PDB file as gemmi writes it, atoms N, CA and C in Angstrom:
CRYST1    1.000    1.000    1.000  90.00  90.00  90.00 P 1                      
ATOM      1  N   MET A   1      35.673  25.263 168.874  1.00  0.00           N  
ATOM      2  CA  MET A   1      34.492  24.520 168.474  1.00  0.00           C  
ATOM      3  C   MET A   1      33.460  24.462 169.601  1.00  0.00           C  
ATOM      4  N   LEU A   2      33.936  24.319 170.807  1.00  0.00           N  
ATOM      5  CA  LEU A   2      33.008  24.231 171.942  1.00  0.00           C  
ATOM      6  C   LEU A   2      32.254  25.537 172.142  1.00  0.00           C  
ATOM      7  N   ILE A   3      32.916  26.647 171.935  1.00  0.00           N  
ATOM      8  CA  ILE A   3      32.285  27.950 172.120  1.00  0.00           C  
ATOM      9  C   ILE A   3      31.296  28.231 170.995  1.00  0.00           C  
ATOM     10  N   ARG A   4      31.632  27.832 169.767  1.00  0.00           N  
ATOM     11  CA  ARG A   4      30.766  28.110 168.619  1.00  0.00           C  
ATOM     12  C   ARG A   4      29.486  27.280 168.621  1.00  0.00           C  
ATOM     13  N   ASN A   5      29.489  26.140 169.281  1.00  0.00           N  
ATOM     14  CA  ASN A   5      28.288  25.302 169.302  1.00  0.00           C  
ATOM     15  C   ASN A   5      27.226  25.924 170.203  1.00  0.00           C  
ATOM     16  N   ARG A   6      25.949  25.818 169.786  1.00  0.00           N  
ATOM     17  CA  ARG A   6      24.863  26.440 170.568  1.00  0.00           C  
ATOM     18  C   ARG A   6      24.408  25.581 171.736  1.00  0.00           C  
ATOM     19  N   TRP A   7      24.765  24.324 171.796  1.00  0.00           N  
ATOM     20  CA  TRP A   7      24.386  23.408 172.863  1.00  0.00           C  
ATOM     21  C   TRP A   7      22.890  23.439 173.120  1.00  0.00           C  
ATOM     22  N   ALA A   8      22.137  23.216 172.047  1.00  0.00           N  
ATOM     23  CA  ALA A   8      20.683  23.283 172.110  1.00  0.00           C  
ATOM     24  C   ALA A   8      20.097  22.262 173.076  1.00  0.00           C  
ATOM     25  N   GLY A   9      20.753  21.106 173.198  1.00  0.00           N  
ATOM     26  CA  GLY A   9      20.240  20.073 174.097  1.00  0.00           C  
ATOM     27  C   GLY A   9      20.153  20.601 175.515  1.00  0.00           C  
ATOM     28  N   ASN A  10      21.279  20.827 176.141  1.00  0.00           N  
ATOM     29  CA  ASN A  10      21.370  21.414 177.467  1.00  0.00           C  
ATOM     30  C   ASN A  10      22.797  21.224 177.968  1.00  0.00           C  
ATOM     31  N   VAL A  11      23.022  21.493 179.216  1.00  0.00           N  
ATOM     32  CA  VAL A  11      24.360  21.367 179.781  1.00  0.00           C  
ATOM     33  C   VAL A  11      24.835  19.922 179.723  1.00  0.00           C  
ATOM     34  N   ARG A  12      23.916  18.967 179.836  1.00  0.00           N  
ATOM     35  CA  ARG A  12      24.318  17.560 179.774  1.00  0.00           C  
ATOM     36  C   ARG A  12      24.955  17.213 178.433  1.00  0.00           C  
ATOM     37  N   GLU A  13      24.490  17.826 177.365  1.00  0.00           N  
ATOM     38  CA  GLU A  13      25.078  17.585 176.044  1.00  0.00           C  
ATOM     39  C   GLU A  13      26.543  18.022 176.039  1.00  0.00           C  
ATOM     40  N   LEU A  14      26.823  19.178 176.605  1.00  0.00           N  
ATOM     41  CA  LEU A  14      28.198  19.670 176.709  1.00  0.00           C  
ATOM     42  C   LEU A  14      29.021  18.737 177.601  1.00  0.00           C  
ATOM     43  N   GLU A  15      28.464  18.356 178.753  1.00  0.00           N  
ATOM     44  CA  GLU A  15      29.172  17.450 179.655  1.00  0.00           C  
ATOM     45  C   GLU A  15      29.526  16.139 178.961  1.00  0.00           C  
ATOM     46  N   ASN A  16      28.576  15.582 178.212  1.00  0.00           N  
ATOM     47  CA  ASN A  16      28.821  14.320 177.512  1.00  0.00           C  
ATOM     48  C   ASN A  16      29.930  14.469 176.473  1.00  0.00           C  
ATOM     49  N   ALA A  17      29.942  15.578 175.751  1.00  0.00           N  
ATOM     50  CA  ALA A  17      30.975  15.805 174.741  1.00  0.00           C  
ATOM     51  C   ALA A  17      32.357  15.893 175.393  1.00  0.00           C  
ATOM     52  N   ILE A  18      32.437  16.593 176.527  1.00  0.00           N  
ATOM     53  CA  ILE A  18      33.727  16.734 177.227  1.00  0.00           C  
ATOM     54  C   ILE A  18      34.169  15.389 177.808  1.00  0.00           C  
ATOM     55  N   GLU A  19      33.239  14.669 178.442  1.00  0.00           N  
ATOM     56  CA  GLU A  19      33.590  13.363 179.007  1.00  0.00           C  
ATOM     57  C   GLU A  19      34.103  12.421 177.929  1.00  0.00           C  
ATOM     58  N   ARG A  20      33.441  12.423 176.779  1.00  0.00           N  
ATOM     59  CA  ARG A  20      33.854  11.557 175.676  1.00  0.00           C  
ATOM     60  C   ARG A  20      35.250  11.946 175.215  1.00  0.00           C  
ATOM     61  N   ALA A  21      35.492  13.249 175.072  1.00  0.00           N  
ATOM     62  CA  ALA A  21      36.790  13.730 174.603  1.00  0.00           C  
ATOM     63  C   ALA A  21      37.901  13.349 175.580  1.00  0.00           C  
ATOM     64  N   VAL A  22      37.622  13.451 176.866  1.00  0.00           N  
ATOM     65  CA  VAL A  22      38.623  13.091 177.879  1.00  0.00           C  
ATOM     66  C   VAL A  22      38.960  11.602 177.786  1.00  0.00           C  
ATOM     67  N   LEU A  23      37.953  10.778 177.563  1.00  0.00           N  
ATOM     68  CA  LEU A  23      38.184   9.336 177.464  1.00  0.00           C  
ATOM     69  C   LEU A  23      38.908   8.948 176.177  1.00  0.00           C  
ATOM     70  N   VAL A  24      38.657   9.667 175.104  1.00  0.00           N  
ATOM     71  CA  VAL A  24      39.198   9.311 173.790  1.00  0.00           C  
ATOM     72  C   VAL A  24      40.594   9.875 173.548  1.00  0.00           C  
ATOM     73  N   THR A  25      40.894  11.029 174.115  1.00  0.00           N  
ATOM     74  CA  THR A  25      42.162  11.693 173.809  1.00  0.00           C  
ATOM     75  C   THR A  25      43.361  10.838 174.192  1.00  0.00           C  
ATOM     76  N   LYS A  26      44.398  10.928 173.374  1.00  0.00           N  
ATOM     77  CA  LYS A  26      45.616  10.153 173.625  1.00  0.00           C  
ATOM     78  C   LYS A  26      46.708  11.025 174.248  1.00  0.00           C  
ATOM     79  N   GLY A  27      46.507  12.325 174.268  1.00  0.00           N  
ATOM     80  CA  GLY A  27      47.515  13.239 174.795  1.00  0.00           C  
ATOM     81  C   GLY A  27      47.030  13.969 176.024  1.00  0.00           C  
ATOM     82  N   ALA A  28      47.750  15.032 176.352  1.00  0.00           N  
ATOM     83  CA  ALA A  28      47.408  15.838 177.523  1.00  0.00           C  
ATOM     84  C   ALA A  28      46.357  16.891 177.193  1.00  0.00           C  
ATOM     85  N   GLU A  29      46.148  17.159 175.905  1.00  0.00           N  
ATOM     86  CA  GLU A  29      45.172  18.152 175.475  1.00  0.00           C  
ATOM     87  C   GLU A  29      44.110  17.509 174.594  1.00  0.00           C  
ATOM     88  N   ILE A  30      42.901  18.015 174.697  1.00  0.00           N  
ATOM     89  CA  ILE A  30      41.810  17.548 173.839  1.00  0.00           C  
ATOM     90  C   ILE A  30      41.955  18.215 172.483  1.00  0.00           C  
ATOM     91  N   GLN A  31      41.942  17.412 171.435  1.00  0.00           N  
ATOM     92  CA  GLN A  31      42.051  17.895 170.063  1.00  0.00           C  
ATOM     93  C   GLN A  31      40.676  17.832 169.399  1.00  0.00           C  
ATOM     94  N   PRO A  32      40.465  18.584 168.323  1.00  0.00           N  
ATOM     95  CA  PRO A  32      39.172  18.519 167.613  1.00  0.00           C  
ATOM     96  C   PRO A  32      38.766  17.099 167.231  1.00  0.00           C  
ATOM     97  N   ALA A  33      39.723  16.267 166.874  1.00  0.00           N  
ATOM     98  CA  ALA A  33      39.416  14.878 166.499  1.00  0.00           C  
ATOM     99  C   ALA A  33      38.855  14.079 167.679  1.00  0.00           C  
ATOM    100  N   ASP A  34      39.097  14.537 168.906  1.00  0.00           N  
ATOM    101  CA  ASP A  34      38.593  13.847 170.094  1.00  0.00           C  
ATOM    102  C   ASP A  34      37.131  14.172 170.382  1.00  0.00           C  
ATOM    103  N   LEU A  35      36.627  15.223 169.776  1.00  0.00           N  
ATOM    104  CA  LEU A  35      35.245  15.640 169.998  1.00  0.00           C  
ATOM    105  C   LEU A  35      34.292  14.803 169.146  1.00  0.00           C  
ATOM    106  N   PRO A  36      33.021  14.723 169.528  1.00  0.00           N  
ATOM    107  CA  PRO A  36      32.052  13.954 168.740  1.00  0.00           C  
ATOM    108  C   PRO A  36      31.987  14.446 167.300  1.00  0.00           C  
ATOM    109  N   GLU A  37      31.796  13.515 166.376  1.00  0.00           N  
ATOM    110  CA  GLU A  37      31.766  13.848 164.953  1.00  0.00           C  
ATOM    111  C   GLU A  37      30.680  14.859 164.631  1.00  0.00           C  
ATOM    112  N   THR A  38      29.524  14.750 165.282  1.00  0.00           N  
ATOM    113  CA  THR A  38      28.432  15.692 165.002  1.00  0.00           C  
ATOM    114  C   THR A  38      28.837  17.118 165.343  1.00  0.00           C  
ATOM    115  N   LEU A  39      29.633  17.288 166.361  1.00  0.00           N  
ATOM    116  CA  LEU A  39      30.109  18.615 166.748  1.00  0.00           C  
ATOM    117  C   LEU A  39      31.087  19.144 165.702  1.00  0.00           C  
ATOM    118  N   ARG A  40      31.981  18.295 165.228  1.00  0.00           N  
ATOM    119  CA  ARG A  40      32.953  18.713 164.203  1.00  0.00           C  
ATOM    120  C   ARG A  40      32.259  19.032 162.895  1.00  0.00           C  
ATOM    121  N   GLU A  41      31.265  18.247 162.510  1.00  0.00           N  
ATOM    122  CA  GLU A  41      30.535  18.490 161.259  1.00  0.00           C  
ATOM    123  C   GLU A  41      29.736  19.782 161.345  1.00  0.00           C  
ATOM    124  N   GLY A  42      29.134  20.057 162.501  1.00  0.00           N  
ATOM    125  CA  GLY A  42      28.309  21.249 162.674  1.00  0.00           C  
ATOM    126  C   GLY A  42      29.094  22.529 162.485  1.00  0.00           C  
ATOM    127  N   THR A  43      30.338  22.570 162.942  1.00  0.00           N  
ATOM    128  CA  THR A  43      31.124  23.792 162.794  1.00  0.00           C  
ATOM    129  C   THR A  43      31.566  23.981 161.356  1.00  0.00           C  
ATOM    130  N   ALA A  44      31.842  22.904 160.647  1.00  0.00           N  
ATOM    131  CA  ALA A  44      32.266  23.028 159.249  1.00  0.00           C  
ATOM    132  C   ALA A  44      31.110  23.491 158.380  1.00  0.00           C  
ATOM    133  N   SER A  45      29.927  22.925 158.591  1.00  0.00           N  
ATOM    134  CA  SER A  45      28.800  23.295 157.743  1.00  0.00           C  
ATOM    135  C   SER A  45      28.329  24.717 158.029  1.00  0.00           C  
ATOM    136  N   ALA A  46      28.459  25.185 159.256  1.00  0.00           N  
ATOM    137  CA  ALA A  46      28.039  26.540 159.577  1.00  0.00           C  
ATOM    138  C   ALA A  46      28.903  27.566 158.839  1.00  0.00           C  
ATOM    139  N   ALA A  47      30.181  27.277 158.674  1.00  0.00           N  
ATOM    140  CA  ALA A  47      31.069  28.203 157.988  1.00  0.00           C  
ATOM    141  C   ALA A  47      30.778  28.250 156.490  1.00  0.00           C  
ATOM    142  N   GLU A  48      30.228  27.166 155.934  1.00  0.00           N  
ATOM    143  CA  GLU A  48      29.971  27.089 154.504  1.00  0.00           C  
ATOM    144  C   GLU A  48      28.541  27.465 154.134  1.00  0.00           C  
ATOM    145  N   PHE A  49      27.733  27.877 155.081  1.00  0.00           N  
ATOM    146  CA  PHE A  49      26.324  28.133 154.850  1.00  0.00           C  
ATOM    147  C   PHE A  49      26.143  29.435 154.079  1.00  0.00           C  
ATOM    148  N   VAL A  50      25.541  29.341 152.871  1.00  0.00           N  
ATOM    149  CA  VAL A  50      25.350  30.512 152.020  1.00  0.00           C  
ATOM    150  C   VAL A  50      23.932  30.487 151.462  1.00  0.00           C  
ATOM    151  N   PHE A  51      23.300  31.664 151.380  1.00  0.00           N  
ATOM    152  CA  PHE A  51      21.963  31.782 150.809  1.00  0.00           C  
ATOM    153  C   PHE A  51      22.068  32.176 149.342  1.00  0.00           C  
ATOM    154  N   PRO A  52      21.148  31.677 148.519  1.00  0.00           N  
ATOM    155  CA  PRO A  52      21.097  32.159 147.135  1.00  0.00           C  
ATOM    156  C   PRO A  52      20.809  33.669 147.129  1.00  0.00           C  
ATOM    157  N   ALA A  53      21.403  34.378 146.199  1.00  0.00           N  
ATOM    158  CA  ALA A  53      21.304  35.838 146.164  1.00  0.00           C  
ATOM    159  C   ALA A  53      19.880  36.337 145.953  1.00  0.00           C  
ATOM    160  N   HIS A  54      19.040  35.580 145.286  1.00  0.00           N  
ATOM    161  CA  HIS A  54      17.687  36.036 144.960  1.00  0.00           C  
ATOM    162  C   HIS A  54      16.668  35.777 146.077  1.00  0.00           C  
ATOM    163  N   TRP A  55      17.081  35.149 147.177  1.00  0.00           N  
ATOM    164  CA  TRP A  55      16.136  34.836 148.248  1.00  0.00           C  
ATOM    165  C   TRP A  55      15.788  36.085 149.049  1.00  0.00           C  
ATOM    166  N   SER A  56      14.517  36.165 149.432  1.00  0.00           N  
ATOM    167  CA  SER A  56      14.082  37.264 150.301  1.00  0.00           C  
ATOM    168  C   SER A  56      14.326  36.869 151.755  1.00  0.00           C  
ATOM    169  N   LEU A  57      14.189  37.843 152.635  1.00  0.00           N  
ATOM    170  CA  LEU A  57      14.330  37.568 154.058  1.00  0.00           C  
ATOM    171  C   LEU A  57      13.267  36.568 154.509  1.00  0.00           C  
ATOM    172  N   ALA A  58      12.072  36.655 153.951  1.00  0.00           N  
ATOM    173  CA  ALA A  58      10.996  35.714 154.284  1.00  0.00           C  
ATOM    174  C   ALA A  58      11.373  34.295 153.865  1.00  0.00           C  
ATOM    175  N   ASP A  59      12.011  34.149 152.705  1.00  0.00           N  
ATOM    176  CA  ASP A  59      12.461  32.824 152.249  1.00  0.00           C  
ATOM    177  C   ASP A  59      13.487  32.237 153.213  1.00  0.00           C  
ATOM    178  N   ILE A  60      14.410  33.080 153.639  1.00  0.00           N  
ATOM    179  CA  ILE A  60      15.462  32.643 154.550  1.00  0.00           C  
ATOM    180  C   ILE A  60      14.865  32.256 155.901  1.00  0.00           C  
ATOM    181  N   GLU A  61      13.927  33.066 156.391  1.00  0.00           N  
ATOM    182  CA  GLU A  61      13.268  32.774 157.660  1.00  0.00           C  
ATOM    183  C   GLU A  61      12.533  31.445 157.580  1.00  0.00           C  
ATOM    184  N   LYS A  62      11.802  31.232 156.491  1.00  0.00           N  
ATOM    185  CA  LYS A  62      11.053  29.990 156.318  1.00  0.00           C  
ATOM    186  C   LYS A  62      12.002  28.794 156.303  1.00  0.00           C  
ATOM    187  N   MET A  63      13.111  28.914 155.579  1.00  0.00           N  
ATOM    188  CA  MET A  63      14.070  27.818 155.518  1.00  0.00           C  
ATOM    189  C   MET A  63      14.667  27.537 156.894  1.00  0.00           C  
ATOM    190  N   ALA A  64      15.015  28.584 157.634  1.00  0.00           N  
ATOM    191  CA  ALA A  64      15.596  28.407 158.964  1.00  0.00           C  
ATOM    192  C   ALA A  64      14.610  27.703 159.899  1.00  0.00           C  
ATOM    193  N   ILE A  65      13.354  28.106 159.857  1.00  0.00           N  
ATOM    194  CA  ILE A  65      12.336  27.483 160.703  1.00  0.00           C  
ATOM    195  C   ILE A  65      12.135  26.036 160.309  1.00  0.00           C  
ATOM    196  N   LEU A  66      11.994  25.778 159.020  1.00  0.00           N  
ATOM    197  CA  LEU A  66      11.750  24.420 158.540  1.00  0.00           C  
ATOM    198  C   LEU A  66      12.911  23.490 158.880  1.00  0.00           C  
ATOM    199  N   GLN A  67      14.127  23.934 158.641  1.00  0.00           N  
ATOM    200  CA  GLN A  67      15.290  23.095 158.943  1.00  0.00           C  
ATOM    201  C   GLN A  67      15.424  22.836 160.439  1.00  0.00           C  
ATOM    202  N   THR A  68      15.143  23.839 161.245  1.00  0.00           N  
ATOM    203  CA  THR A  68      15.233  23.660 162.691  1.00  0.00           C  
ATOM    204  C   THR A  68      14.163  22.698 163.187  1.00  0.00           C  
ATOM    205  N   LEU A  69      12.957  22.806 162.660  1.00  0.00           N  
ATOM    206  CA  LEU A  69      11.892  21.866 163.033  1.00  0.00           C  
ATOM    207  C   LEU A  69      12.255  20.441 162.636  1.00  0.00           C  
ATOM    208  N   GLN A  70      12.813  20.274 161.456  1.00  0.00           N  
ATOM    209  CA  GLN A  70      13.203  18.939 161.007  1.00  0.00           C  
ATOM    210  C   GLN A  70      14.329  18.393 161.880  1.00  0.00           C  
ATOM    211  N   ARG A  71      15.293  19.263 162.218  1.00  0.00           N  
ATOM    212  CA  ARG A  71      16.432  18.837 163.044  1.00  0.00           C  
ATOM    213  C   ARG A  71      15.999  18.439 164.450  1.00  0.00           C  
ATOM    214  N   THR A  72      14.930  19.050 164.954  1.00  0.00           N  
ATOM    215  CA  THR A  72      14.444  18.745 166.300  1.00  0.00           C  
ATOM    216  C   THR A  72      13.302  17.732 166.277  1.00  0.00           C  
ATOM    217  N   ASN A  73      13.106  17.096 165.115  1.00  0.00           N  
ATOM    218  CA  ASN A  73      12.024  16.129 164.967  1.00  0.00           C  
ATOM    219  C   ASN A  73      10.667  16.753 165.296  1.00  0.00           C  
ATOM    220  N   TRP A  74      10.485  17.994 164.859  1.00  0.00           N  
ATOM    221  CA  TRP A  74       9.246  18.764 164.997  1.00  0.00           C  
ATOM    222  C   TRP A  74       8.879  19.056 166.453  1.00  0.00           C  
ATOM    223  N   ASN A  75       9.894  19.110 167.328  1.00  0.00           N  
ATOM    224  CA  ASN A  75       9.682  19.528 168.713  1.00  0.00           C  
ATOM    225  C   ASN A  75       9.681  21.055 168.719  1.00  0.00           C  
ATOM    226  N   LYS A  76       8.499  21.637 168.829  1.00  0.00           N  
ATOM    227  CA  LYS A  76       8.366  23.082 168.673  1.00  0.00           C  
ATOM    228  C   LYS A  76       9.006  23.872 169.804  1.00  0.00           C  
ATOM    229  N   GLN A  77       8.959  23.361 171.011  1.00  0.00           N  
ATOM    230  CA  GLN A  77       9.590  24.057 172.131  1.00  0.00           C  
ATOM    231  C   GLN A  77      11.102  24.127 171.922  1.00  0.00           C  
ATOM    232  N   GLU A  78      11.695  23.012 171.527  1.00  0.00           N  
ATOM    233  CA  GLU A  78      13.141  22.980 171.288  1.00  0.00           C  
ATOM    234  C   GLU A  78      13.510  23.853 170.087  1.00  0.00           C  
ATOM    235  N   ALA A  79      12.728  23.763 169.014  1.00  0.00           N  
ATOM    236  CA  ALA A  79      12.995  24.567 167.818  1.00  0.00           C  
ATOM    237  C   ALA A  79      12.904  26.059 168.151  1.00  0.00           C  
ATOM    238  N   ALA A  80      11.882  26.452 168.899  1.00  0.00           N  
ATOM    239  CA  ALA A  80      11.728  27.856 169.281  1.00  0.00           C  
ATOM    240  C   ALA A  80      12.934  28.322 170.095  1.00  0.00           C  
ATOM    241  N   SER A  81      13.395  27.483 170.994  1.00  0.00           N  
ATOM    242  CA  SER A  81      14.553  27.823 171.819  1.00  0.00           C  
ATOM    243  C   SER A  81      15.799  28.016 170.955  1.00  0.00           C  
ATOM    244  N   ILE A  82      16.034  27.120 170.013  1.00  0.00           N  
ATOM    245  CA  ILE A  82      17.187  27.222 169.118  1.00  0.00           C  
ATOM    246  C   ILE A  82      17.112  28.507 168.293  1.00  0.00           C  
ATOM    247  N   LEU A  83      15.909  28.822 167.820  1.00  0.00           N  
ATOM    248  CA  LEU A  83      15.717  30.000 166.972  1.00  0.00           C  
ATOM    249  C   LEU A  83      15.657  31.306 167.771  1.00  0.00           C  
ATOM    250  N   GLY A  84      15.607  31.201 169.091  1.00  0.00           N  
ATOM    251  CA  GLY A  84      15.537  32.402 169.925  1.00  0.00           C  
ATOM    252  C   GLY A  84      14.159  33.029 169.919  1.00  0.00           C  
ATOM    253  N   LEU A  85      13.125  32.184 169.793  1.00  0.00           N  
ATOM    254  CA  LEU A  85      11.737  32.660 169.740  1.00  0.00           C  
ATOM    255  C   LEU A  85      10.942  32.096 170.905  1.00  0.00           C  
ATOM    256  N   TYR A  86       9.832  32.756 171.220  1.00  0.00           N  
ATOM    257  CA  TYR A  86       8.855  32.159 172.112  1.00  0.00           C  
ATOM    258  C   TYR A  86       8.040  31.180 171.271  1.00  0.00           C  
ATOM    259  N   ARG A  87       7.536  30.123 171.907  1.00  0.00           N  
ATOM    260  CA  ARG A  87       6.792  29.110 171.160  1.00  0.00           C  
ATOM    261  C   ARG A  87       5.588  29.690 170.422  1.00  0.00           C  
ATOM    262  N   PRO A  88       4.780  30.584 171.028  1.00  0.00           N  
ATOM    263  CA  PRO A  88       3.666  31.163 170.270  1.00  0.00           C  
ATOM    264  C   PRO A  88       4.131  31.935 169.031  1.00  0.00           C  
ATOM    265  N   THR A  89       5.300  32.574 169.122  1.00  0.00           N  
ATOM    266  CA  THR A  89       5.842  33.290 167.964  1.00  0.00           C  
ATOM    267  C   THR A  89       6.217  32.303 166.872  1.00  0.00           C  
ATOM    268  N   LEU A  90       6.777  31.151 167.266  1.00  0.00           N  
ATOM    269  CA  LEU A  90       7.107  30.119 166.280  1.00  0.00           C  
ATOM    270  C   LEU A  90       5.839  29.651 165.580  1.00  0.00           C  
ATOM    271  N   TYR A  91       4.776  29.395 166.342  1.00  0.00           N  
ATOM    272  CA  TYR A  91       3.506  28.971 165.728  1.00  0.00           C  
ATOM    273  C   TYR A  91       3.000  30.034 164.746  1.00  0.00           C  
ATOM    274  N   SER A  92       3.119  31.285 165.128  1.00  0.00           N  
ATOM    275  CA  SER A  92       2.676  32.372 164.265  1.00  0.00           C  
ATOM    276  C   SER A  92       3.472  32.398 162.959  1.00  0.00           C  
ATOM    277  N   LYS A  93       4.776  32.234 163.070  1.00  0.00           N  
ATOM    278  CA  LYS A  93       5.625  32.230 161.875  1.00  0.00           C  
ATOM    279  C   LYS A  93       5.373  30.997 161.019  1.00  0.00           C  
ATOM    280  N   MET A  94       5.087  29.856 161.660  1.00  0.00           N  
ATOM    281  CA  MET A  94       4.756  28.647 160.893  1.00  0.00           C  
ATOM    282  C   MET A  94       3.484  28.874 160.081  1.00  0.00           C  
ATOM    283  N   LYS A  95       2.511  29.529 160.698  1.00  0.00           N  
ATOM    284  CA  LYS A  95       1.264  29.815 159.997  1.00  0.00           C  
ATOM    285  C   LYS A  95       1.511  30.790 158.846  1.00  0.00           C  
ATOM    286  N   LYS A  96       2.298  31.820 159.111  1.00  0.00           N  
ATOM    287  CA  LYS A  96       2.618  32.830 158.097  1.00  0.00           C  
ATOM    288  C   LYS A  96       3.290  32.198 156.876  1.00  0.00           C  
ATOM    289  N   HIS A  97       4.210  31.267 157.124  1.00  0.00           N  
ATOM    290  CA  HIS A  97       4.966  30.634 156.032  1.00  0.00           C  
ATOM    291  C   HIS A  97       4.317  29.332 155.536  1.00  0.00           C  
ATOM    292  N   GLU A  98       3.131  29.028 156.072  1.00  0.00           N  
ATOM    293  CA  GLU A  98       2.394  27.822 155.686  1.00  0.00           C  
ATOM    294  C   GLU A  98       3.226  26.559 155.887  1.00  0.00           C  
ATOM    295  N   ILE A  99       3.851  26.467 157.065  1.00  0.00           N  
ATOM    296  CA  ILE A  99       4.631  25.285 157.447  1.00  0.00           C  
ATOM    297  C   ILE A  99       3.740  24.419 158.317  1.00  0.00           C  
ATOM    298  N   ASN A 100       3.477  23.201 157.875  1.00  0.00           N  
ATOM    299  CA  ASN A 100       2.604  22.282 158.603  1.00  0.00           C  
ATOM    300  C   ASN A 100       3.399  21.113 159.141  1.00  0.00           C  
ATOM    301  N   ASP A 101       3.128  20.737 160.369  1.00  0.00           N  
ATOM    302  CA  ASP A 101       3.764  19.599 161.022  1.00  0.00           C  
ATOM    303  C   ASP A 101       3.238  18.321 160.370  1.00  0.00           C  
ATOM    304  N   PRO A 102       4.092  17.529 159.704  1.00  0.00           N  
ATOM    305  CA  PRO A 102       3.609  16.329 159.025  1.00  0.00           C  
ATOM    306  C   PRO A 102       3.029  15.301 159.999  1.00  0.00           C  
ATOM    307  N   GLY A 103       3.551  15.213 161.207  1.00  0.00           N  
ATOM    308  CA  GLY A 103       3.013  14.274 162.196  1.00  0.00           C  
ATOM    309  C   GLY A 103       1.647  14.689 162.689  1.00  0.00           C  
ATOM    310  N   ARG A 104       1.439  15.975 162.801  1.00  0.00           N  
ATOM    311  CA  ARG A 104       0.158  16.488 163.301  1.00  0.00           C  
ATOM    312  C   ARG A 104      -0.952  16.299 162.278  1.00  0.00           C  
ATOM    313  N   GLN A 105      -0.623  16.408 160.994  1.00  0.00           N  
ATOM    314  CA  GLN A 105      -1.628  16.227 159.944  1.00  0.00           C  
ATOM    315  C   GLN A 105      -2.203  14.822 160.007  1.00  0.00           C  
ATOM    316  N   GLY A 106      -1.358  13.841 160.321  1.00  0.00           N  
ATOM    317  CA  GLY A 106      -1.827  12.461 160.406  1.00  0.00           C  
ATOM    318  C   GLY A 106      -2.704  12.210 161.620  1.00  0.00           C  
ATOM    319  N   ARG A 107      -2.560  13.012 162.669  1.00  0.00           N  
ATOM    320  CA  ARG A 107      -3.338  12.807 163.899  1.00  0.00           C  
ATOM    321  C   ARG A 107      -4.689  13.505 163.862  1.00  0.00           C  
ATOM    322  N   GLN A 108      -4.840  14.550 163.069  1.00  0.00           N  
ATOM    323  CA  GLN A 108      -6.066  15.342 163.100  1.00  0.00           C  
ATOM    324  C   GLN A 108      -7.317  14.550 162.723  1.00  0.00           C  
ATOM    325  N   PRO A 109      -7.324  13.746 161.637  1.00  0.00           N  
ATOM    326  CA  PRO A 109      -8.558  13.031 161.291  1.00  0.00           C  
ATOM    327  C   PRO A 109      -8.996  12.064 162.395  1.00  0.00           C  
ATOM    328  N   ALA A 110      -8.026  11.403 163.043  1.00  0.00           N  
ATOM    329  CA  ALA A 110      -8.382  10.469 164.106  1.00  0.00           C  
ATOM    330  C   ALA A 110      -9.014  11.210 165.282  1.00  0.00           C  
ATOM    331  N   ALA A 111      -8.452  12.350 165.627  1.00  0.00           N  
ATOM    332  CA  ALA A 111      -9.000  13.139 166.737  1.00  0.00           C  
ATOM    333  C   ALA A 111     -10.383  13.651 166.398  1.00  0.00           C  
ATOM    334  N   ALA A 112     -10.580  14.089 165.141  1.00  0.00           N  
ATOM    335  CA  ALA A 112     -11.881  14.589 164.721  1.00  0.00           C  
ATOM    336  C   ALA A 112     -12.901  13.450 164.734  1.00  0.00           C  
ATOM    337  N   GLY A 113     -12.458  12.267 164.352  1.00  0.00           N  
ATOM    338  CA  GLY A 113     -13.363  11.118 164.324  1.00  0.00           C  
ATOM    339  C   GLY A 113     -13.834  10.730 165.716  1.00  0.00           C  
ATOM    340  N   ARG A 114     -12.935  10.842 166.713  1.00  0.00           N  
ATOM    341  CA  ARG A 114     -13.313  10.511 168.086  1.00  0.00           C  
ATOM    342  C   ARG A 114     -14.312  11.504 168.634  1.00  0.00           C  
ATOM    343  N   GLY A 115     -14.118  12.785 168.304  1.00  0.00           N  
ATOM    344  CA  GLY A 115     -14.998  13.826 168.837  1.00  0.00           C  
ATOM    345  C   GLY A 115     -16.389  13.743 168.229  1.00  0.00           C  
ATOM    346  N   ALA A 116     -16.505  13.217 167.020  1.00  0.00           N  
ATOM    347  CA  ALA A 116     -17.798  13.162 166.344  1.00  0.00           C  
ATOM    348  C   ALA A 116     -18.663  12.027 166.845  1.00  0.00           C  
ATOM    349  N   SER A 117     -18.062  11.023 167.522  1.00  0.00           N  
ATOM    350  CA  SER A 117     -18.827   9.850 167.967  1.00  0.00           C  
ATOM    351  C   SER A 117     -19.737  10.152 169.119  1.00  0.00           C  
TER     352      SER A 117                                                      
END                                                                             
């Protein structure tokens, strides 16, 4: 499970998972049950991930980008890193697939209003 996880956060995320497992384990070896629940759930869902047969590659790409953005709370740098993209490439793909940041849409009118004054 530790090898299969992408550790998108950073090395500290891995360190925290290991420290927690060491503190929680009752035996001499760390068992899957000793690992954080989010780590255990992530490996199970990855094995069950299936695309509908009629989806195009563009549909799959759009879904992967959208889900990653949602999972990272729309942090584009983190999402790009998880997806293995440069941030400008992520922006380009977001534009191509018409994916809009819901938080950014709410900020644009206020910014435009300030500039017009």
